[in-house]
Predicted model as a PDB file, atoms N, CA, C, CB and O in Angstrom, pLDDT in the B-factor column:
MODEL        1                                                                  
ATOM      1  N   MET A   1      55.298 147.224  61.172  1.00 85.00           N  
ATOM      2  CA  MET A   1      56.701 146.573  61.366  1.00 85.00           C  
ATOM      3  C   MET A   1      57.479 147.626  61.957  1.00 85.00           C  
ATOM      4  CB  MET A   1      57.420 146.028  60.001  1.00 85.00           C  
ATOM      5  O   MET A   1      58.587 147.092  62.008  1.00 85.00           O  
ATOM      6  N   GLU A   2      57.628 148.909  62.489  1.00 83.00           N  
ATOM      7  CA  GLU A   2      58.146 149.778  62.999  1.00 83.00           C  
ATOM      8  C   GLU A   2      58.094 149.576  64.515  1.00 83.00           C  
ATOM      9  CB  GLU A   2      57.641 150.853  62.504  1.00 83.00           C  
ATOM     10  O   GLU A   2      59.018 149.659  65.325  1.00 83.00           O  
ATOM     11  N   LYS A   3      56.532 149.232  64.755  1.00 81.00           N  
ATOM     12  CA  LYS A   3      56.319 149.016  65.970  1.00 81.00           C  
ATOM     13  C   LYS A   3      57.206 147.675  66.584  1.00 81.00           C  
ATOM     14  CB  LYS A   3      54.846 148.914  66.051  1.00 81.00           C  
ATOM     15  O   LYS A   3      57.931 147.709  67.578  1.00 81.00           O  
ATOM     16  N   GLU A   4      56.960 146.586  65.779  1.00 85.00           N  
ATOM     17  CA  GLU A   4      57.719 145.239  66.189  1.00 85.00           C  
ATOM     18  C   GLU A   4      59.100 145.432  66.091  1.00 85.00           C  
ATOM     19  CB  GLU A   4      57.374 143.998  65.307  1.00 85.00           C  
ATOM     20  O   GLU A   4      59.698 144.775  66.943  1.00 85.00           O  
ATOM     21  N   LEU A   5      59.804 146.075  65.382  1.00 82.00           N  
ATOM     22  CA  LEU A   5      60.995 146.398  65.571  1.00 82.00           C  
ATOM     23  C   LEU A   5      61.598 147.373  66.533  1.00 82.00           C  
ATOM     24  CB  LEU A   5      61.272 146.656  64.596  1.00 82.00           C  
ATOM     25  O   LEU A   5      62.743 147.415  66.983  1.00 82.00           O  
ATOM     26  N   LYS A   6      60.540 148.164  66.750  1.00 82.00           N  
ATOM     27  CA  LYS A   6      61.036 149.015  68.452  1.00 82.00           C  
ATOM     28  C   LYS A   6      60.976 148.233  69.572  1.00 82.00           C  
ATOM     29  CB  LYS A   6      60.019 150.305  69.009  1.00 82.00           C  
ATOM     30  O   LYS A   6      61.776 148.391  70.494  1.00 82.00           O  
ATOM     31  N   SER A   7      59.917 147.217  69.594  1.00 88.00           N  
ATOM     32  CA  SER A   7      59.476 146.245  70.559  1.00 88.00           C  
ATOM     33  C   SER A   7      60.546 145.244  70.808  1.00 88.00           C  
ATOM     34  CB  SER A   7      58.225 145.569  70.110  1.00 88.00           C  
ATOM     35  O   SER A   7      60.849 144.789  71.911  1.00 88.00           O  
ATOM     36  N   SER A   8      61.125 144.928  69.576  1.00 91.00           N  
ATOM     37  CA  SER A   8      62.328 144.177  69.718  1.00 91.00           C  
ATOM     38  C   SER A   8      63.514 144.649  69.913  1.00 91.00           C  
ATOM     39  CB  SER A   8      62.495 143.533  68.841  1.00 91.00           C  
ATOM     40  O   SER A   8      64.316 143.849  70.394  1.00 91.00           O  
ATOM     41  N   PHE A   9      63.913 145.780  69.675  1.00 90.00           N  
ATOM     42  CA  PHE A   9      64.847 146.722  70.135  1.00 90.00           C  
ATOM     43  C   PHE A   9      64.878 146.742  71.775  1.00 90.00           C  
ATOM     44  CB  PHE A   9      64.467 148.130  69.516  1.00 90.00           C  
ATOM     45  O   PHE A   9      65.822 146.398  72.486  1.00 90.00           O  
ATOM     46  N   GLU A  10      63.607 147.233  72.185  1.00 93.00           N  
ATOM     47  CA  GLU A  10      63.503 147.295  73.757  1.00 93.00           C  
ATOM     48  C   GLU A  10      63.683 146.036  74.503  1.00 93.00           C  
ATOM     49  CB  GLU A  10      62.166 147.800  74.176  1.00 93.00           C  
ATOM     50  O   GLU A  10      64.230 146.138  75.601  1.00 93.00           O  
ATOM     51  N   ARG A  11      63.268 144.696  74.041  1.00 94.00           N  
ATOM     52  CA  ARG A  11      63.377 143.631  74.589  1.00 94.00           C  
ATOM     53  C   ARG A  11      64.953 143.225  74.623  1.00 94.00           C  
ATOM     54  CB  ARG A  11      62.478 142.745  73.930  1.00 94.00           C  
ATOM     55  O   ARG A  11      65.409 142.514  75.519  1.00 94.00           O  
ATOM     56  N   GLU A  12      65.671 143.702  73.649  1.00 94.00           N  
ATOM     57  CA  GLU A  12      67.188 143.598  73.586  1.00 94.00           C  
ATOM     58  C   GLU A  12      68.037 144.249  74.276  1.00 94.00           C  
ATOM     59  CB  GLU A  12      67.609 143.829  72.550  1.00 94.00           C  
ATOM     60  O   GLU A  12      69.190 143.857  74.452  1.00 94.00           O  
ATOM     61  N   GLU A  13      67.415 145.648  74.889  1.00 96.00           N  
ATOM     62  CA  GLU A  13      67.950 146.348  75.651  1.00 96.00           C  
ATOM     63  C   GLU A  13      67.711 145.598  76.727  1.00 96.00           C  
ATOM     64  CB  GLU A  13      67.613 147.592  75.638  1.00 96.00           C  
ATOM     65  O   GLU A  13      68.662 145.064  77.298  1.00 96.00           O  
ATOM     66  N   LYS A  14      66.434 145.434  77.177  1.00 96.00           N  
ATOM     67  CA  LYS A  14      66.062 144.913  78.668  1.00 96.00           C  
ATOM     68  C   LYS A  14      66.952 143.708  78.893  1.00 96.00           C  
ATOM     69  CB  LYS A  14      64.391 144.447  78.861  1.00 96.00           C  
ATOM     70  O   LYS A  14      67.632 143.752  79.918  1.00 96.00           O  
ATOM     71  N   MET A  15      67.098 142.392  77.942  1.00 97.00           N  
ATOM     72  CA  MET A  15      67.680 141.561  78.143  1.00 97.00           C  
ATOM     73  C   MET A  15      69.597 141.653  78.357  1.00 97.00           C  
ATOM     74  CB  MET A  15      67.088 140.889  77.182  1.00 97.00           C  
ATOM     75  O   MET A  15      70.349 140.902  78.978  1.00 97.00           O  
ATOM     76  N   GLY A  16      69.902 142.979  77.496  1.00 96.00           N  
ATOM     77  CA  GLY A  16      71.440 143.537  77.832  1.00 96.00           C  
ATOM     78  C   GLY A  16      71.399 143.764  79.192  1.00 96.00           C  
ATOM     79  O   GLY A  16      72.151 143.074  79.879  1.00 96.00           O  
ATOM     80  N   ARG A  17      70.613 144.666  79.798  1.00 97.00           N  
ATOM     81  CA  ARG A  17      70.762 144.873  81.141  1.00 97.00           C  
ATOM     82  C   ARG A  17      70.530 143.785  82.185  1.00 97.00           C  
ATOM     83  CB  ARG A  17      69.995 145.851  81.405  1.00 97.00           C  
ATOM     84  O   ARG A  17      71.403 143.706  83.049  1.00 97.00           O  
ATOM     85  N   GLU A  18      69.509 142.935  82.257  1.00 98.00           N  
ATOM     86  CA  GLU A  18      69.256 141.939  82.711  1.00 98.00           C  
ATOM     87  C   GLU A  18      70.814 140.897  82.759  1.00 98.00           C  
ATOM     88  CB  GLU A  18      68.022 141.518  81.885  1.00 98.00           C  
ATOM     89  O   GLU A  18      71.209 140.477  83.847  1.00 98.00           O  
ATOM     90  N   LEU A  19      71.331 140.680  81.875  1.00 98.00           N  
ATOM     91  CA  LEU A  19      72.396 139.974  81.345  1.00 98.00           C  
ATOM     92  C   LEU A  19      73.826 140.394  82.341  1.00 98.00           C  
ATOM     93  CB  LEU A  19      72.507 140.405  79.658  1.00 98.00           C  
ATOM     94  O   LEU A  19      74.580 139.605  82.911  1.00 98.00           O  
ATOM     95  N   GLN A  20      73.894 142.030  82.315  1.00 98.00           N  
ATOM     96  CA  GLN A  20      75.077 142.808  82.994  1.00 98.00           C  
ATOM     97  C   GLN A  20      74.709 142.499  84.229  1.00 98.00           C  
ATOM     98  CB  GLN A  20      75.265 144.414  82.758  1.00 98.00           C  
ATOM     99  O   GLN A  20      75.558 141.994  84.964  1.00 98.00           O  
ATOM    100  N   SER A  21      73.079 142.784  84.830  1.00 98.00           N  
ATOM    101  CA  SER A  21      72.817 142.446  86.467  1.00 98.00           C  
ATOM    102  C   SER A  21      73.493 141.136  86.684  1.00 98.00           C  
ATOM    103  CB  SER A  21      71.096 142.285  86.945  1.00 98.00           C  
ATOM    104  O   SER A  21      74.134 140.946  87.718  1.00 98.00           O  
ATOM    105  N   ILE A  22      73.374 140.147  85.686  1.00 98.00           N  
ATOM    106  CA  ILE A  22      73.569 138.851  86.255  1.00 98.00           C  
ATOM    107  C   ILE A  22      75.122 138.438  86.504  1.00 98.00           C  
ATOM    108  CB  ILE A  22      72.891 137.852  85.318  1.00 98.00           C  
ATOM    109  O   ILE A  22      75.470 137.759  87.470  1.00 98.00           O  
ATOM    110  N   ARG A  23      76.239 139.060  85.255  1.00 98.00           N  
ATOM    111  CA  ARG A  23      77.084 139.091  85.444  1.00 98.00           C  
ATOM    112  C   ARG A  23      77.887 139.738  86.719  1.00 98.00           C  
ATOM    113  CB  ARG A  23      77.179 139.298  84.557  1.00 98.00           C  
ATOM    114  O   ARG A  23      78.889 139.224  87.215  1.00 98.00           O  
ATOM    115  N   GLU A  24      77.210 141.083  87.212  1.00 98.00           N  
ATOM    116  CA  GLU A  24      77.414 141.675  88.354  1.00 98.00           C  
ATOM    117  C   GLU A  24      77.482 140.722  89.651  1.00 98.00           C  
ATOM    118  CB  GLU A  24      76.413 142.635  88.440  1.00 98.00           C  
ATOM    119  O   GLU A  24      78.450 140.554  90.392  1.00 98.00           O  
ATOM    120  N   ARG A  25      76.099 140.095  89.737  1.00 98.00           N  
ATOM    121  CA  ARG A  25      75.922 139.302  90.582  1.00 98.00           C  
ATOM    122  C   ARG A  25      77.068 137.985  90.912  1.00 98.00           C  
ATOM    123  CB  ARG A  25      74.707 138.966  90.217  1.00 98.00           C  
ATOM    124  O   ARG A  25      77.555 137.639  91.989  1.00 98.00           O  
ATOM    125  N   LEU A  26      77.283 137.377  89.399  1.00 98.00           N  
ATOM    126  CA  LEU A  26      77.866 136.418  89.361  1.00 98.00           C  
ATOM    127  C   LEU A  26      79.806 136.856  89.819  1.00 98.00           C  
ATOM    128  CB  LEU A  26      77.395 135.834  87.858  1.00 98.00           C  
ATOM    129  O   LEU A  26      80.592 136.041  90.302  1.00 98.00           O  
ATOM    130  N   ARG A  27      80.101 138.195  89.509  1.00 98.00           N  
ATOM    131  CA  ARG A  27      81.288 138.664  90.187  1.00 98.00           C  
ATOM    132  C   ARG A  27      81.332 138.410  91.509  1.00 98.00           C  
ATOM    133  CB  ARG A  27      81.477 139.965  90.044  1.00 98.00           C  
ATOM    134  O   ARG A  27      82.017 137.605  92.140  1.00 98.00           O  
ATOM    135  N   VAL A  28      80.201 139.496  91.988  1.00 98.00           N  
ATOM    136  CA  VAL A  28      80.101 139.089  93.670  1.00 98.00           C  
ATOM    137  C   VAL A  28      80.143 137.947  94.285  1.00 98.00           C  
ATOM    138  CB  VAL A  28      79.049 139.398  94.217  1.00 98.00           C  
ATOM    139  O   VAL A  28      80.661 137.770  95.387  1.00 98.00           O  
ATOM    140  N   ALA A  29      79.504 136.962  93.486  1.00 98.00           N  
ATOM    141  CA  ALA A  29      79.515 135.659  94.049  1.00 98.00           C  
ATOM    142  C   ALA A  29      80.935 135.053  94.369  1.00 98.00           C  
ATOM    143  CB  ALA A  29      78.796 134.783  93.122  1.00 98.00           C  
ATOM    144  O   ALA A  29      81.257 134.500  95.421  1.00 98.00           O  
ATOM    145  N   GLU A  30      81.714 135.260  93.270  1.00 98.00           N  
ATOM    146  CA  GLU A  30      82.966 134.826  93.062  1.00 98.00           C  
ATOM    147  C   GLU A  30      84.048 135.251  94.055  1.00 98.00           C  
ATOM    148  CB  GLU A  30      83.292 135.205  91.821  1.00 98.00           C  
ATOM    149  O   GLU A  30      84.920 134.552  94.571  1.00 98.00           O  
ATOM    150  N   GLU A  31      83.804 136.509  94.201  1.00 98.00           N  
ATOM    151  CA  GLU A  31      84.419 137.202  95.038  1.00 98.00           C  
ATOM    152  C   GLU A  31      84.386 136.769  96.558  1.00 98.00           C  
ATOM    153  CB  GLU A  31      83.960 138.391  94.834  1.00 98.00           C  
ATOM    154  O   GLU A  31      85.324 136.451  97.289  1.00 98.00           O  
ATOM    155  N   GLY A  32      83.054 136.846  96.817  1.00 98.00           N  
ATOM    156  CA  GLY A  32      82.446 136.211  98.360  1.00 98.00           C  
ATOM    157  C   GLY A  32      83.219 134.594  98.312  1.00 98.00           C  
ATOM    158  O   GLY A  32      83.921 134.303  99.281  1.00 98.00           O  
ATOM    159  N   GLU A  33      83.109 133.842  97.476  1.00 98.00           N  
ATOM    160  CA  GLU A  33      83.824 132.556  97.219  1.00 98.00           C  
ATOM    161  C   GLU A  33      85.255 132.651  97.481  1.00 98.00           C  
ATOM    162  CB  GLU A  33      83.639 132.099  95.819  1.00 98.00           C  
ATOM    163  O   GLU A  33      85.789 131.817  98.212  1.00 98.00           O  
ATOM    164  N   GLU A  34      86.002 133.712  96.881  1.00 98.00           N  
ATOM    165  CA  GLU A  34      87.626 133.455  96.835  1.00 98.00           C  
ATOM    166  C   GLU A  34      87.699 133.930  98.791  1.00 98.00           C  
ATOM    167  CB  GLU A  34      88.790 134.904  95.290  1.00 98.00           C  
ATOM    168  O   GLU A  34      88.232 133.277  99.688  1.00 98.00           O  
ATOM    169  N   ARG A  35      87.091 135.015  98.872  1.00 98.00           N  
ATOM    170  CA  ARG A  35      87.193 135.547 100.611  1.00 98.00           C  
ATOM    171  C   ARG A  35      86.862 134.295 101.437  1.00 98.00           C  
ATOM    172  CB  ARG A  35      85.906 136.912 101.124  1.00 98.00           C  
ATOM    173  O   ARG A  35      87.552 134.224 102.453  1.00 98.00           O  
ATOM    174  N   LEU A  36      85.948 133.242 101.263  1.00 98.00           N  
ATOM    175  CA  LEU A  36      85.510 132.558 102.176  1.00 98.00           C  
ATOM    176  C   LEU A  36      86.761 131.360 101.987  1.00 98.00           C  
ATOM    177  CB  LEU A  36      83.872 132.199 101.992  1.00 98.00           C  
ATOM    178  O   LEU A  36      87.057 130.740 103.008  1.00 98.00           O  
ATOM    179  N   CYS A  37      87.358 131.089 100.949  1.00 98.00           N  
ATOM    180  CA  CYS A  37      88.369 130.172 100.685  1.00 98.00           C  
ATOM    181  C   CYS A  37      89.325 130.497 101.534  1.00 98.00           C  
ATOM    182  CB  CYS A  37      88.830 130.123  99.375  1.00 98.00           C  
ATOM    183  O   CYS A  37      89.816 129.637 102.264  1.00 98.00           O  
ATOM    184  N   LEU A  38      89.784 131.962 101.568  1.00 98.00           N  
ATOM    185  CA  LEU A  38      91.018 132.164 102.196  1.00 98.00           C  
ATOM    186  C   LEU A  38      90.384 132.125 103.652  1.00 98.00           C  
ATOM    187  CB  LEU A  38      91.877 133.580 101.719  1.00 98.00           C  
ATOM    188  O   LEU A  38      91.116 131.446 104.372  1.00 98.00           O  
ATOM    189  N   GLN A  39      89.462 132.532 104.226  1.00 98.00           N  
ATOM    190  CA  GLN A  39      89.015 132.615 105.699  1.00 98.00           C  
ATOM    191  C   GLN A  39      89.010 131.086 106.139  1.00 98.00           C  
ATOM    192  CB  GLN A  39      87.430 133.378 105.901  1.00 98.00           C  
ATOM    193  O   GLN A  39      89.271 130.723 107.286  1.00 98.00           O  
ATOM    194  N   LEU A  40      88.582 129.970 104.767  1.00 98.00           N  
ATOM    195  CA  LEU A  40      88.927 128.388 105.516  1.00 98.00           C  
ATOM    196  C   LEU A  40      89.963 127.857 105.661  1.00 98.00           C  
ATOM    197  CB  LEU A  40      88.465 127.353 105.014  1.00 98.00           C  
ATOM    198  O   LEU A  40      90.181 126.883 106.382  1.00 98.00           O  
ATOM    199  N   GLY A  41      91.001 128.648 104.748  1.00 98.00           N  
ATOM    200  CA  GLY A  41      92.595 128.139 104.985  1.00 98.00           C  
ATOM    201  C   GLY A  41      92.996 128.576 105.890  1.00 98.00           C  
ATOM    202  O   GLY A  41      93.704 127.862 106.601  1.00 98.00           O  
ATOM    203  N   GLU A  42      92.782 129.663 106.196  1.00 98.00           N  
ATOM    204  CA  GLU A  42      93.385 130.477 107.547  1.00 98.00           C  
ATOM    205  C   GLU A  42      92.816 129.780 108.838  1.00 98.00           C  
ATOM    206  CB  GLU A  42      92.875 132.217 107.590  1.00 98.00           C  
ATOM    207  O   GLU A  42      93.454 129.692 109.887  1.00 98.00           O  
ATOM    208  N   THR A  43      91.364 129.229 108.618  1.00 98.00           N  
ATOM    209  CA  THR A  43      90.879 128.580 110.339  1.00 98.00           C  
ATOM    210  C   THR A  43      91.602 127.101 110.152  1.00 98.00           C  
ATOM    211  CB  THR A  43      88.658 128.340 110.727  1.00 98.00           C  
ATOM    212  O   THR A  43      92.018 126.392 111.068  1.00 98.00           O  
ATOM    213  N   GLU A  44      91.645 126.818 108.751  1.00 98.00           N  
ATOM    214  CA  GLU A  44      92.085 125.148 109.162  1.00 98.00           C  
ATOM    215  C   GLU A  44      93.545 125.381 109.512  1.00 98.00           C  
ATOM    216  CB  GLU A  44      91.942 123.813 107.727  1.00 98.00           C  
ATOM    217  O   GLU A  44      93.979 124.448 110.186  1.00 98.00           O  
ATOM    218  N   ALA A  45      94.473 126.367 109.257  1.00 98.00           N  
ATOM    219  CA  ALA A  45      95.765 126.313 109.806  1.00 98.00           C  
ATOM    220  C   ALA A  45      95.788 126.797 111.244  1.00 98.00           C  
ATOM    221  CB  ALA A  45      96.688 127.096 108.975  1.00 98.00           C  
ATOM    222  O   ALA A  45      96.574 126.270 112.031  1.00 98.00           O  
ATOM    223  N   GLU A  46      94.957 127.790 111.645  1.00 98.00           N  
ATOM    224  CA  GLU A  46      94.848 127.791 113.084  1.00 98.00           C  
ATOM    225  C   GLU A  46      94.331 126.611 113.686  1.00 98.00           C  
ATOM    226  CB  GLU A  46      94.076 128.824 113.500  1.00 98.00           C  
ATOM    227  O   GLU A  46      94.887 126.447 114.771  1.00 98.00           O  
ATOM    228  N   ALA A  47      93.545 125.770 113.451  1.00 98.00           N  
ATOM    229  CA  ALA A  47      93.252 124.873 113.907  1.00 98.00           C  
ATOM    230  C   ALA A  47      94.324 123.645 113.812  1.00 98.00           C  
ATOM    231  CB  ALA A  47      92.130 124.760 113.449  1.00 98.00           C  
ATOM    232  O   ALA A  47      94.063 122.762 114.629  1.00 98.00           O  
ATOM    233  N   LEU A  48      95.387 123.403 113.060  1.00 98.00           N  
ATOM    234  CA  LEU A  48      96.309 122.529 113.018  1.00 98.00           C  
ATOM    235  C   LEU A  48      97.278 123.481 114.006  1.00 98.00           C  
ATOM    236  CB  LEU A  48      96.788 122.072 111.457  1.00 98.00           C  
ATOM    237  O   LEU A  48      97.704 122.874 114.988  1.00 98.00           O  
ATOM    238  N   ALA A  49      97.455 124.089 113.955  1.00 98.00           N  
ATOM    239  CA  ALA A  49      98.373 124.895 115.183  1.00 98.00           C  
ATOM    240  C   ALA A  49      98.088 124.517 116.304  1.00 98.00           C  
ATOM    241  CB  ALA A  49      98.251 126.360 115.344  1.00 98.00           C  
ATOM    242  O   ALA A  49      98.959 123.928 116.944  1.00 98.00           O  
ATOM    243  N   THR A  50      96.731 124.745 116.911  1.00 98.00           N  
ATOM    244  CA  THR A  50      95.931 124.603 118.070  1.00 98.00           C  
ATOM    245  C   THR A  50      96.032 123.087 118.604  1.00 98.00           C  
ATOM    246  CB  THR A  50      94.441 125.024 117.723  1.00 98.00           C  
ATOM    247  O   THR A  50      96.226 122.762 119.775  1.00 98.00           O  
ATOM    248  N   ALA A  51      95.860 122.218 117.492  1.00 98.00           N  
ATOM    249  CA  ALA A  51      95.750 120.815 117.481  1.00 98.00           C  
ATOM    250  C   ALA A  51      97.346 120.378 117.986  1.00 98.00           C  
ATOM    251  CB  ALA A  51      95.240 120.232 115.868  1.00 98.00           C  
ATOM    252  O   ALA A  51      97.648 119.782 119.020  1.00 98.00           O  
ATOM    253  N   ARG A  52      98.018 120.749 117.186  1.00 98.00           N  
ATOM    254  CA  ARG A  52      99.675 120.418 117.735  1.00 98.00           C  
ATOM    255  C   ARG A  52     100.213 121.147 118.915  1.00 98.00           C  
ATOM    256  CB  ARG A  52     100.786 120.803 116.602  1.00 98.00           C  
ATOM    257  O   ARG A  52     101.073 120.695 119.670  1.00 98.00           O  
ATOM    258  N   GLU A  53      99.730 122.127 119.000  1.00 98.00           N  
ATOM    259  CA  GLU A  53      99.894 122.397 120.717  1.00 98.00           C  
ATOM    260  C   GLU A  53      99.343 121.694 121.822  1.00 98.00           C  
ATOM    261  CB  GLU A  53      99.409 123.586 121.075  1.00 98.00           C  
ATOM    262  O   GLU A  53      99.868 121.507 122.920  1.00 98.00           O  
ATOM    263  N   TYR A  54      98.190 121.313 121.403  1.00 98.00           N  
ATOM    264  CA  TYR A  54      97.038 120.701 122.786  1.00 98.00           C  
ATOM    265  C   TYR A  54      98.041 119.238 122.509  1.00 98.00           C  
ATOM    266  CB  TYR A  54      94.563 120.522 122.382  1.00 98.00           C  
ATOM    267  O   TYR A  54      98.339 118.579 123.505  1.00 98.00           O  
ATOM    268  N   THR A  55      98.460 118.845 121.332  1.00 98.00           N  
ATOM    269  CA  THR A  55      98.849 117.367 121.475  1.00 98.00           C  
ATOM    270  C   THR A  55     100.262 117.376 122.120  1.00 98.00           C  
ATOM    271  CB  THR A  55      98.862 116.551 119.988  1.00 98.00           C  
ATOM    272  O   THR A  55     100.519 116.296 122.652  1.00 98.00           O  
ATOM    273  N   ALA A  56     101.284 118.341 122.218  1.00 98.00           N  
ATOM    274  CA  ALA A  56     102.646 118.683 122.737  1.00 98.00           C  
ATOM    275  C   ALA A  56     102.192 118.614 124.484  1.00 98.00           C  
ATOM    276  CB  ALA A  56     103.297 120.438 122.053  1.00 98.00           C  
ATOM    277  O   ALA A  56     102.713 117.888 125.330  1.00 98.00           O  
ATOM    278  N   ARG A  57     101.165 119.521 124.670  1.00 98.00           N  
ATOM    279  CA  ARG A  57     101.018 120.000 125.912  1.00 98.00           C  
ATOM    280  C   ARG A  57     100.381 118.398 126.647  1.00 98.00           C  
ATOM    281  CB  ARG A  57      99.913 121.537 125.905  1.00 98.00           C  
ATOM    282  O   ARG A  57     100.657 118.246 127.837  1.00 98.00           O  
ATOM    283  N   VAL A  58      99.710 117.463 126.079  1.00 98.00           N  
ATOM    284  CA  VAL A  58      99.257 116.636 126.443  1.00 98.00           C  
ATOM    285  C   VAL A  58     100.252 115.344 126.664  1.00 98.00           C  
ATOM    286  CB  VAL A  58      98.293 116.596 125.711  1.00 98.00           C  
ATOM    287  O   VAL A  58      99.995 114.459 127.480  1.00 98.00           O  
ATOM    288  N   GLU A  59     101.386 115.354 125.852  1.00 98.00           N  
ATOM    289  CA  GLU A  59     102.189 114.770 125.921  1.00 98.00           C  
ATOM    290  C   GLU A  59     103.367 114.894 127.038  1.00 98.00           C  
ATOM    291  CB  GLU A  59     102.393 114.846 124.899  1.00 98.00           C  
ATOM    292  O   GLU A  59     104.020 113.980 127.540  1.00 98.00           O  
ATOM    293  N   ALA A  60     103.453 116.454 127.304  1.00 98.00           N  
ATOM    294  CA  ALA A  60     104.232 116.909 128.611  1.00 98.00           C  
ATOM    295  C   ALA A  60     103.336 116.326 129.660  1.00 98.00           C  
ATOM    296  CB  ALA A  60     104.438 118.641 128.812  1.00 98.00           C  
ATOM    297  O   ALA A  60     103.890 115.823 130.638  1.00 98.00           O  
ATOM    298  N   LEU A  61     102.140 116.325 129.600  1.00 98.00           N  
ATOM    299  CA  LEU A  61     101.524 115.918 130.976  1.00 98.00           C  
ATOM    300  C   LEU A  61     101.590 114.655 131.206  1.00 98.00           C  
ATOM    301  CB  LEU A  61     100.180 116.236 131.166  1.00 98.00           C  
ATOM    302  O   LEU A  61     101.652 114.200 132.348  1.00 98.00           O  
ATOM    303  N   THR A  62     101.583 113.832 129.982  1.00 98.00           N  
ATOM    304  CA  THR A  62     101.820 112.179 130.326  1.00 98.00           C  
ATOM    305  C   THR A  62     103.215 111.925 130.669  1.00 98.00           C  
ATOM    306  CB  THR A  62     101.481 111.147 129.028  1.00 98.00           C  
ATOM    307  O   THR A  62     103.503 110.795 131.064  1.00 98.00           O  
ATOM    308  N   GLU A  63     104.027 112.726 130.584  1.00 98.00           N  
ATOM    309  CA  GLU A  63     105.395 112.540 130.691  1.00 98.00           C  
ATOM    310  C   GLU A  63     105.558 112.814 132.387  1.00 98.00           C  
ATOM    311  CB  GLU A  63     106.286 113.627 129.598  1.00 98.00           C  
ATOM    312  O   GLU A  63     106.232 112.108 133.137  1.00 98.00           O  
ATOM    313  N   ARG A  64     104.908 113.801 132.713  1.00 98.00           N  
ATOM    314  CA  ARG A  64     105.367 114.381 134.014  1.00 98.00           C  
ATOM    315  C   ARG A  64     104.446 113.626 134.975  1.00 98.00           C  
ATOM    316  CB  ARG A  64     105.228 116.074 134.124  1.00 98.00           C  
ATOM    317  O   ARG A  64     104.727 113.555 136.171  1.00 98.00           O  
ATOM    318  N   ILE A  65     103.241 113.005 134.411  1.00 97.00           N  
ATOM    319  CA  ILE A  65     102.476 111.857 135.236  1.00 97.00           C  
ATOM    320  C   ILE A  65     103.230 110.911 135.323  1.00 97.00           C  
ATOM    321  CB  ILE A  65     101.237 111.315 134.732  1.00 97.00           C  
ATOM    322  O   ILE A  65     103.319 110.630 136.519  1.00 97.00           O  
ATOM    323  N   SER A  66     104.097 109.963 134.460  1.00 96.00           N  
ATOM    324  CA  SER A  66     104.699 108.827 134.602  1.00 96.00           C  
ATOM    325  C   SER A  66     105.762 109.115 135.415  1.00 96.00           C  
ATOM    326  CB  SER A  66     105.027 108.222 133.439  1.00 96.00           C  
ATOM    327  O   SER A  66     106.069 108.206 136.187  1.00 96.00           O  
ATOM    328  N   HIS A  67     106.510 110.268 135.472  1.00 96.00           N  
ATOM    329  CA  HIS A  67     107.688 110.527 136.132  1.00 96.00           C  
ATOM    330  C   HIS A  67     107.339 110.183 137.727  1.00 96.00           C  
ATOM    331  CB  HIS A  67     108.174 112.091 135.829  1.00 96.00           C  
ATOM    332  O   HIS A  67     107.918 109.440 138.519  1.00 96.00           O  
ATOM    333  N   ALA A  68     106.103 111.061 137.883  1.00 95.00           N  
ATOM    334  CA  ALA A  68     105.507 111.058 139.210  1.00 95.00           C  
ATOM    335  C   ALA A  68     104.908 110.037 139.909  1.00 95.00           C  
ATOM    336  CB  ALA A  68     104.705 111.829 139.233  1.00 95.00           C  
ATOM    337  O   ALA A  68     104.588 110.072 141.097  1.00 95.00           O  
ATOM    338  N   GLN A  69     104.731 108.916 138.958  1.00 95.00           N  
ATOM    339  CA  GLN A  69     104.134 107.596 139.280  1.00 95.00           C  
ATOM    340  C   GLN A  69     105.601 106.864 139.604  1.00 95.00           C  
ATOM    341  CB  GLN A  69     103.113 106.853 137.902  1.00 95.00           C  
ATOM    342  O   GLN A  69     105.675 106.029 140.506  1.00 95.00           O  
ATOM    343  N   GLN A  70     106.643 107.200 138.886  1.00 93.00           N  
ATOM    344  CA  GLN A  70     107.832 106.518 139.105  1.00 93.00           C  
ATOM    345  C   GLN A  70     108.364 106.800 140.491  1.00 93.00           C  
ATOM    346  CB  GLN A  70     108.808 106.870 138.073  1.00 93.00           C  
ATOM    347  O   GLN A  70     108.746 105.910 141.250  1.00 93.00           O  
ATOM    348  N   LEU A  71     108.367 107.998 140.759  1.00 91.00           N  
ATOM    349  CA  LEU A  71     108.810 108.441 141.834  1.00 91.00           C  
ATOM    350  C   LEU A  71     108.006 107.800 143.235  1.00 91.00           C  
ATOM    351  CB  LEU A  71     108.733 109.903 141.644  1.00 91.00           C  
ATOM    352  O   LEU A  71     108.520 107.103 144.110  1.00 91.00           O  
ATOM    353  N   LEU A  72     106.870 108.178 143.164  1.00 90.00           N  
ATOM    354  CA  LEU A  72     106.197 107.180 144.169  1.00 90.00           C  
ATOM    355  C   LEU A  72     106.171 106.034 144.139  1.00 90.00           C  
ATOM    356  CB  LEU A  72     105.140 107.259 144.320  1.00 90.00           C  
ATOM    357  O   LEU A  72     105.729 105.629 145.214  1.00 90.00           O  
ATOM    358  N   SER A  73     106.450 105.103 143.363  1.00 90.00           N  
ATOM    359  CA  SER A  73     106.916 103.699 143.152  1.00 90.00           C  
ATOM    360  C   SER A  73     107.912 103.573 143.774  1.00 90.00           C  
ATOM    361  CB  SER A  73     107.167 103.261 141.915  1.00 90.00           C  
ATOM    362  O   SER A  73     108.000 102.486 144.344  1.00 90.00           O  
ATOM    363  N   LYS A  74     108.821 104.329 143.924  1.00 86.00           N  
ATOM    364  CA  LYS A  74     110.452 104.062 144.623  1.00 86.00           C  
ATOM    365  C   LYS A  74     110.246 104.474 146.179  1.00 86.00           C  
ATOM    366  CB  LYS A  74     111.900 105.251 143.820  1.00 86.00           C  
ATOM    367  O   LYS A  74     110.958 103.988 147.058  1.00 86.00           O  
ATOM    368  N   LYS A  75     109.152 105.466 146.463  1.00 78.00           N  
ATOM    369  CA  LYS A  75     109.280 105.695 147.853  1.00 78.00           C  
ATOM    370  C   LYS A  75     108.346 104.446 148.687  1.00 78.00           C  
ATOM    371  CB  LYS A  75     108.736 107.318 148.161  1.00 78.00           C  
ATOM    372  O   LYS A  75     108.131 104.300 149.890  1.00 78.00           O  
ATOM    373  N   LYS A  76     108.083 103.961 147.970  1.00 65.00           N  
ATOM    374  CA  LYS A  76     107.086 102.341 148.773  1.00 65.00           C  
ATOM    375  C   LYS A  76     107.978 101.361 149.062  1.00 65.00           C  
ATOM    376  CB  LYS A  76     105.851 101.365 147.661  1.00 65.00           C  
ATOM    377  O   LYS A  76     107.592 100.300 149.553  1.00 65.00           O  
TER     378      LYS A  76                                                      
ENDMDL                                                                          
END                                                                             
């Protein structure tokens, strides 16, 4: 009976250590997820700013081309 009780305590201790290890891995995974979400948000914000700059540049170039075409049409 004592052997079984000791064995039961040892299993319980082992399971407790495993549970603690799992909790630690979960904590690390959650922290990693938070960092990735933050980085994704920053990357999305940068991409949006870049897209807006690109759109503004394309619009400005389109306007310059249109103006140049108008000038060329007047010379003919």
